N, C-alpha and C positions, 0 to 999 in steps of 0.2 A: 269759538267756531271750530267745528271738527274739520280735519283735513279732508278736502274734496279731491278724489282721484279723477284725473282727466287722462287724455292720451299722452303717450310718451313725448310726442313733439310739443304738446302744449304745456307739459310740466305738471307740477303739483301746486295747488293753491292752499296756502297756510296763512291764516289770519289776514286774508284779503290780498296776500302777495303771491305772485306766481313764481315758484321755485322749480328749476330744471333739475334733472337727475343728480348732477354733481353738487349743486347747491343744496338739494334735498339731503344728500349724504352728509354734507358739512353741518347742516342744521341739526340733524338728529344725533350726529357724533358729539356736537357741543352740548346738546341736551343730556345725553348719556354721561358725558364727562362731568358736567356740572352736578348732576344728581349723585354720582359716585362721590364727588368731593364733599358735597353737603352732608350726605349720610356718613361718610368717614369722619368728618370733623365733629358731627354730633355724637358719634359713638365714642370718639376719644374724650370729648368733654363730659359725657354722661356716664362713661365706664365706671369711675369711682363710685358714683351714686348707685348704679345697678349692682355693683359688687357688694356694697354695704347692705343693700336690701336683701341680697341673696344670703350672705353669711349671718345676718341678724336673726334669721328664722331656722338656722341649722341646729341640730342637736349635738351633744358632745360626741356621740358615736359617728356622726358625719365627718368629724375632723380627721379621723383616722381611716376613713374609707376613701381610697384613691379614685373610686369611680364617681364620686360626688363632685361635680364642678359648680354648676349654677343652681340647679333645682335640688333642694334638700330631700333626702329620702325619709327623714323623720322630722316633719314640720313641727316646730314648737315655738312657744313664746317665752320659754324659760330664759333664753339668752337675753332678751330684752328686759325681762323682769329683774335679772341679776344686775344688769347695767343701770336700770332705773333706781334700784335700791343702793347700789354702790355710789351713784352720783348724788343720792339724796335729792332727786330731781326737783320736786316742788320748791324746796328751799333755795337750792343753788340757782335754778332757773329764774325764780322771782328776784333774787339778788342781782343776777346778771341783767335781767330786763330793767330793773330799777336804775342801775348805773348807766346802761346803754341808752335807755329812753330819756333819762334826765339830761345827760350830756348831749344827746342828739337835739333835743328841743332848744337848749341853750346855744348850741353851735349854729343851728339854723338861723336864730335871731341875730346873733352877733356877726356872723359871716355875711348875712343879707344886708345888715346895716352898713358894714364896712364896704361891701361891694357897691352899694348904692352911692356912697360918697365918692368912690373911685370912678363910677360910671357917669354921674350927673353933676357932682360938685367940683368945680375947677378951683384949685388952690396951688400955691407954689410948692413944688416938691412932690406933687401927687404921683407923677410918673416914676420918680425915684423910689417912693414908698411902695408903689405897686410892684416895682421890680424886686424890692426886698421881700414882699409877700410871695411872689413867684419863686424867689430863691429858697424860701423855707420848704418848698415842695421837695427839693432835691437834697436838702441837708438831713442826714440821719439824726434821729432824736437821741441816739446813743452818744453822740458827741457832746451833749450838754447834760448827761445823766447826773453827774455829781452836783452841778450847779442847780439843777431842778430839784434834786433831793434835798439839798441844804436850804433851798428857798422855802420849801414847805415844812422842813423840820424846824427851822427858826424863822417862821413867817413874821414879817414886819412891814409896816407901811411908812416908808420914809423915816424910819427910826422913831415913830410916834409911840408905838407899843412899848418899846424899850424905855423911852423917856418917862412914860406914866407908870409903868409897872416895875421897872428896875430889872426886868429879866431879858434874856436874849431872845426875844420874839416868842411866838406861840407855836406849839407843835400841832400841825394839822394832819399829820400822818394817821393812818388807821381810821380815816373818816372820809365822807364824801366831798369835803371841802376842796381838796386839790382838783378833783374832776370838775367841780362847779366853777372854780376860779379860772381854770384853763379854758373851759368852754365859753364862759361868758366874756372873756377877754380876747377871744379869737385865737387862742394858742393851743387848741385841742388837736386831736389826731387829724392830720391832713386838712387843717383849717385853710391853709394857703390854696389848696385845690378847690375848696368849696367857695372861697371868695372869688376865685377866677371864674368858676361856673356861673355864679350869680352875676358877676360883672358883665360877662358876655351876654347873658340873657337880658339884663337891664338895658344894655346898649341897643338891643334889637326892638325895644318897646318905643313906639313913636313919641317924640318929645312933645308933640301937640297935646297929648293927654295930660302930661305933667304941667305944661304951661296953662292949660285951661283950668286946672285945679288951683294954680296960684292966682289966676284972675278971680276965681270964686272965693278967694280968701283963705285957702289952705296954707298952712305952714309947711316947711320942708319935711318935718317928721310926719305930719298928717298926710301929706302927699305920698310919702313912702308907704305907709301902711294902708291907705285907702285906694291908691292907684297902682303902685308898683307891685306890692305883694300879691293882690288878687290876680294880676296878670302873669305872675311868675309861678303858678302852681306846678307846672312840669319841673321847673328847676328846684322847687322846694321838695317835691317828692324824690327827685334824684339825690339831693343832698341828704335827705332823711335816710334813704336806702344805704348810701355809701357810709354815712356817719354811724348808723346803727350797726351795720355789718362789721365795720372795722373796730368799733368799740366792743361789740359782742365777741369778736375773736381775739381781742387784745389780752395779752398776758404780761407785756412789758411794763406798762404804767400801773397795772394792778399789782405786780410784784414790787414795783418801786414805791408806791404810795401805801399799800396795805401790807405793812411789814409784820403784823401779828399773825401767827399761824391760824388762830381761830377765825379771824376775818378773812384771811387769804383763801382758806379752804372753801369759802362759800361762793367762789366765782368758778363757773363751769370750766373754762380752759385750763386754769391752774390746777383745779382739783382732779380733772381727768388725766392730766399729764403724770400725776403721781400714782395712778391706779395700777395694781398688779395682782396676779393670782399665782398659786403654786404650779398650776398647769400652764406652761407658756402657750401651747397651741390653743387651748380653750380660752385663755386670756386674750388671745388675738381676736377670737370671735366676739367676746364680750366687749372688747375695746371698739370694734367696728360698730357694734350695736349702740354703744354709748355715743359714738360720733354721729350716728344716724339721728339719735334723739337730740343731739347738739345742733344739727343743721336744719331740723324740721321747722323751727320758727322762722329761719331765714328764707326757706323755700316758700312758706305760706306768705310771708311779707312780700316777696318778689312777685308771686302769682297775682296779687291784688294791685300791684303798683307798676307792673312792667310796661303798660301802655304809656304812662306818663314818663317813665324812665327813658324809653326809646325816643319819645318826642323831644325831651330835654337834651339828650345827647346830640340829636340832629341840629337843634336850634342854637346850642351853645358853642358849636364848632369844635367839639372834642374829637370828631372823627376825621376832620379835614386838615 
């Protein structure tokens, strides 16, 4: 409803409420302050993205022109082309998507299954175990770096491989197996946080739905994937977003598990970190263009999933 002006004595009517001059000034002062804060925060958050868009289309001559700030004088795609070729973008992007997508799907399944057990199945020590899961959120992965490396360098299952082969385990480095095993066992990047998100979401689903499925003859696992998972779509989308983004940006586990130079160079974050040119200023432009190519898949992913992401954050209690 548009503000309706009345006499000074009657005040101003806004949204069905009558505001007198002092109240009117307070109302619009708050509106102006809130608008300034929102615009300011949005600018601070989006400034790096705007900057990368700006420099990615600048020519080499614009680097040395002090009058060029945001809008290039010589608009060109050459900078993006050099970054595209330097990254070997189709090959490295495909490899990065393969690792990130595979680990994301496995993490969603394993974390959802673990969270379902914590949320619905009551057993001795469940609270203690869930506390340990939450504790993994705050423990830096670097503290167990040597143990993690040796575990996959000499991988063994209760000594059975050494018993039958006579060797000190199997070397799983320079392969996808460390990522697969970590994700499917709930030990991937930020798995503790994902279990917490799923658990909070499952606890908000009415127990009557689950009990009705048991009456109809469903087993626990069937109730999980027929009742719980279809109702947890927002949480699934949120975990997919978080998991994919963190795995996409990861260079720690990639450097730890993919020790061969040939394999290591096919992951975008690691390959781009080693990029250099003879001209430092122009290399700065090309590096920003490469970073823009690097974050484009993440932006597209969030554009299609942001509605579910916001809904899950509200329902899982992460903001309160």
